[in-house]
C-alpha positions in Angstrom: -6.7 12.6 3.1 -7.3 10.1 0.8 -6.8 6.1 1.5 -4.3 3.6 -0.5 -3.2 0.1 -0.3 1.1 -0.7 -1.5 1.9 -4.4 -2.3 4.7 -6.2 -1.9 6.2 -9.0 -2.3 8.4 -9.2 1.6 11.2 -11.5 -0.2 12.0 -8.0 -2.3 11.0 -4.9 -0.3 9.7 -6.3 3.3 7.9 -4.1 5.8 11.5 -4.6 7.6 12.5 -2.6 4.4 10.2 0.3 5.0 10.6 1.1 8.7 14.4 0.8 7.8 13.6 3.3 5.0 13.0 6.1 8.0 11.4 9.1 8.3 12.6 10.3 4.1 11.3 7.0 3.3 12.1 5.3 -0.4 10.1 5.1 -3.5 7.5 2.9 -4.3 9.4 1.4 -7.9 9.1 -1.0 -10.0 5.6 0.1 -10.3 4.5 -0.8 -14.1 0.6 -1.3 -14.8 -0.9 2.3 -15.7 -3.7 1.1 -13.3 -1.3 1.4 -10.9 0.8 4.8 -12.0 -2.0 6.6 -12.3 -3.5 5.8 -9.1 -0.4 7.3 -7.7 -0.6 9.9 -9.5 -4.1 11.0 -7.9 -2.0 10.7 -4.6 -1.1 13.9 -1.3 2.1 14.1 0.8 -0.3 12.8 3.8 -2.1 10.2 2.6 -2.0 7.0 4.0 -1.9 3.8 2.8 -2.0 0.2 4.3 2.0 -2.6 4.0 0.4 -5.6 3.0 2.9 -8.3 2.1 1.8 -10.1 -1.2 3.1 -14.1 -2.2 2.7 -16.1 0.9 1.9 -13.5 3.8 -1.2 -12.1 1.9 -1.5 -9.8 5.0 -1.5 -6.1 5.8 1.1 -5.6 8.3 1.8 -1.8 8.8 0.7 1.8 7.6 2.5 4.0 5.3 2.5 7.7 5.2 2.9 9.7 1.5 6.3 12.0 1.8 6.2 12.4 -2.1 4.3 13.8 -4.9 3.9 11.1 -8.1 7.3 12.0 -10.1 9.8 9.6 -12.2 10.7 6.6 -11.2 14.3 6.6 -11.2 14.2 1.8 -12.5 12.5 3.3 -15.1 15.1 4.4 -18.4 11.9 5.5 -21.0 10.3 7.6 -19.0 7.0 6.3 -18.8 6.7 5.1 -15.2 6.0 7.2 -12.1 6.1 6.6 -8.4 5.3 8.0 -5.0 7.6 8.0 -1.9 6.1 6.7 1.2 7.6 6.1 4.7 6.6 3.4 7.5 4.3 5.4 9.8 3.1 2.2 12.6 3.3 -1.3 12.4 -0.5 -2.9 13.0 -1.5 -3.5 16.5 -2.0 -7.1 14.5 -1.4 -8.1 11.4 -4.5 -8.4 9.4 -4.2 -11.5 6.7 -6.7 -11.8 3.2 -8.3 -14.1 4.3 -9.7 -12.2 8.0 -10.5 -8.9 4.7 -12.6 -11.6 3.0 -14.4 -13.0 5.7 -15.8 -9.6 6.5 -19.3 -8.6 4.8 -17.7 -5.3 4.9 -15.2 -5.5 2.8 -16.7 -7.4 0.3 -16.0 -4.3 -2.2 -12.6 -4.1 -1.1 -10.1 -3.0 -4.3 -7.5 -6.0 -2.6 -10.7 -9.0 -2.9 -12.3 -7.2 -6.7 -8.7 -6.3 -8.1 -5.8 -8.4 -6.5 -2.9 -8.5 -9.3 -3.4 -4.4 -8.3 0.1 -3.3 -6.5 -1.4 0.4 -5.9 -5.0 0.6 -5.0 -7.8 2.2 -3.6 -8.5 2.2 -0.3 -12.5 4.2 0.8 -12.7 5.8 3.9 -14.3 2.6 6.4 -13.0 -0.4 4.5 -9.9 1.6 6.1 -11.6 2.1 9.3 -12.8 -1.6 9.4 -8.8 -2.4 8.7 -7.3 -0.6 11.1 -10.2 -2.2 13.7 -9.6 -5.4 12.9 -6.1 -5.2 13.8 -7.1 -4.2 16.6 -9.6 -7.7 18.5 
């Protein structure tokens, strides 16, 4: 299993929207970045991800599961873009803010800090465990 982070502006697609999508999940559509698309191509059903509210909130709020591997993005007529489907698994006990992540020395190399604009990012197993622990403090 691999770990990921999915970023969304809450006014576009929020954690609450993701939860409402149910067990079948929702396409993580509209991504128009080659690196993010390629990250999604690497995903497998059962991989876990953090759901991150970007812009104003800037916090990890929940855990999602990849429920469908990369397939054509239904919002793209060019055939260039692909996406995965994700389903909400559980909210974090307490959101972990970007400031919290930046303040944690063991997360200094996390993609959220190093490549903050990327909407789909890999997360290492150690980073995953650290963020989960931080959400329980």
